[in-house]
N, C-alpha and C positions, 0 to 999 in steps of 0.2 A: 504493500500500500504506500510505502514511503517513496516509491518510484513513480507514483501517479503524477502525470504532468497536468497541473491545473490550467496552465495557459492553453494547452491543447483542448481541454474540456471547454474553456471559455470560448475559444475560437470556433469549436464545433457548434456551440449554442448560438453564437452570433451568426454563423452561416445559416443555421436552420431558421433563425428569426428573419434573416434577409430573404431567404427563399419563400417563407410564408408571406412576407410583405409584397414581394414581386407577384406571387400567385394571386393575392387579393387585389392588387392593382390591375392585373390582367383581367380578372373577372369583372371588375368595375368598368374597365375600358370596353370589354366586349358587350356588357350589358347596356352601356351607353350607345354603342353602335346599333344593337338590335332595337332598343327603344326608339332611337331616332328613325331608323328604317321603318318601324311599325307606325310611327306618326305619319310618315310620308305615304305609306300604303293606305292608312285610314283616311287621310285627307283626299287622296286620289279617288277612293271609292265614294266618299260623301259628295265631292264636287261632281263626279260623273253622274251620280243618281240625281242630284238637284238640277244639273244641266239638262239631263234627259227629261225630267218632269216639266221643265220650263220650255222645252223645245217641241214637244209633241201635243197633238190634239187627239183625245181618245173618246170613244163612245161609252155608253152605259155598261157595256160588257167588258170594258178595259182594253179593247182593240184599238190599235193606232189607225186613225183615219186621215191624218194630215200633220203638217208641221206648222208651228207658229212662225211669225216673222223672225223671231230669235233663232228658231231651229233652222230655217232656211239660210240664215246668215252663217250659222255655226257649221252646218253640214255641207255647205257648198260655197263656191266662189272664193274670193281672195282670203277670207278668214281662215280657211284650212291651211293655205300656204303660210300665212302669218304665224299660225300656231306651231306648225312644223318647224319653221325657222327659229321661232322664239325658244322652243324647247331644246332644239339642237344647240343654239347659241348659249343657253344657260348651262348645259352640260359641259361644253367645251370651256366656258369661262370659269366655272367652278373647278374643273380639273386642272387647268393651267395656272390659275391664280390662287389656288388654295393656300399656298405658303405665305401669301401676302394679305389674306383676308382675316379680319377678326372672326372669332368663333361664332359670335352672334350673327354677323353678316353672312357667313357661310351657311349657317343653319337657316336663316331667312331665305336665302337664294334657293336652297334645297327645297324648302317647303313651297316656295313660289313655283318651282319647276314641277313639283308633285301636283299642285293645284292646276296648272296649265295642262299637264298631261291628263288630269281627270276630265277636263273639258274635251280634250281630243278623244279619250276612250269612252265618252258617253255614247258614242255611236254604236257600241257593241249591244246596247239595249234595243237598238233598232233591228239588229240582225239575229239576236239570240233571246230565248225566253229568260225571264228573271230567275226561274227555278234552276235552270241549267247553269247560269252564270254563278249563282250561289254555290251550287254543288261543285263546280269546277274550282271555285275559289278555295273551298275547304280542302279539296284534294291537292291543290297547288300548295297550300299552306303546310299540309302534312308532309308532302314530298320535300318542300324546301327545308322544313325543320330537320328532317332526317338527313338530308344531304349536307346541310350546314353543320350539323352535329358530327357527321363523319369527317368533314374537313377540319373541324376544331380538334377532334380527339385522335385522328390517325397519326401514326408515327411515320407513315410513308410520305416521301417528298413528292408532292403533286406538281412541282414546277415543270418537269419534262412534258407533261400533257398541256401545259399552258399555251405554248406557241401553237399547237394544233387547234386548241379551242378558239384562240383569237383568229386564226385563219378561217375556222369554221364560221365565226360571226360575219367576217367579211364576205365569205362565200354565200351565206344566207341572204345578206343584203343584196348582193349582185343577182342572185337567183330570183329574189322577190321582185326586183326592178324589171328583170327580163320577163317574168310571168305577168306583169301588168299588161304587157302587149300580147303575149302568147295566150293568156287566159286558159292555161292547160290545167285540168283537174288532176292529172297524174303528177305533174310537177308540183302542184300545190300540196298534194299528199306527201310527196317526198320531202318537201320543205318543212312540213309540219313535223315529220318524224325526226329529221335532222335537228330542227330547232329545239325540240324537247331534249334530245341527247346532249346537244351543245350547252344549253343553259343549265341542265342538271350538272354537267361537269363544271361549268363556270361557278356554280353555287359553292361546290366543295372547294375548288381551287381558290376562289376569292376569299372564302372564310379563312383558309390557311394563310393566305397572304396578309390579310388584315390582322390576324393574330400575331404574325411574325413582325408586323410593323410596330408593335408595342415596344416602347423603350422606357423602363422605369426611371431612367436618368433625365428624361425630358420634363419640361414644366407643363402646367395645366393647359396653356394655350396651344402648344404643339400637339399634345394628346387630344385636345378638343378638335383641332383641325383634322387629325387623322380619323377621329370618330365620325365626323361628318362625311369625310370622303369614303370611309368604309361603308357607312350607311347608304350612300348614293350607289356604290357598286352593288351591294346586296339588293337594294331596291330595284335596280335595273334587271338584275338576275331574276328576281321574283316576278316582276311584271312581264318579262318576256316568257318565262316558264308558264305563267298563267295564260298568256295570249296563245301560245302554241298548243297548250293542252285544250284550250277552248275550241280550237279547230276540230279536235277529235270528239270531245265530250259535250260540246254545246248543241242544244236543240234549236234549230233555226225556226224563226217565226214563219 
């Protein structure tokens, strides 16, 4: 017992305390990411529903019989182009300027983007029944949760598949642009399958990347910026996963 090294024991205790502190900090950081992402998804859903309600005219049976003046403006004409450009512009602005934004400003821009995207996505209520949209949303949420949990807990390095997933996203965009002119149902089916696979992988990969971005040595501002950027990435993964699943599971009106 006289040979027991007290300094070694103290060092071991300090190391354990530091590891616990880092683990708690990482959990708080990831919880902040998920909460911010959930706020964005909720805002998108609420805005989409309210926009749809203001845009359509229904009969006593609840069937859509026409569009209001607001609906005609939102679902056609230059307003669509403006919304597309505005949402794309916000995503690129947040992504490239995140290091120079205050946390509150970055969060406000993210929520603004989520609200504008809700206006754009309100058109899905014209194409699909409300029941199928709700069902697909919960399936998407469960799938997203499982995939994100895998990305958070796995010890496997997912970075090798990242480049393939990014190429898959660009390939999807190109194929969807081409199919606007071809109007091929076969190609649309393939796009839907590939889209689900790509964004399922993106969910796990992005979660792992967001986890690895955490640095316990950084101050609250830097961590806050990373939390907003991580929330934006996971938000985009969820929305795209939901939209591609809706092509399979949605019941058209």
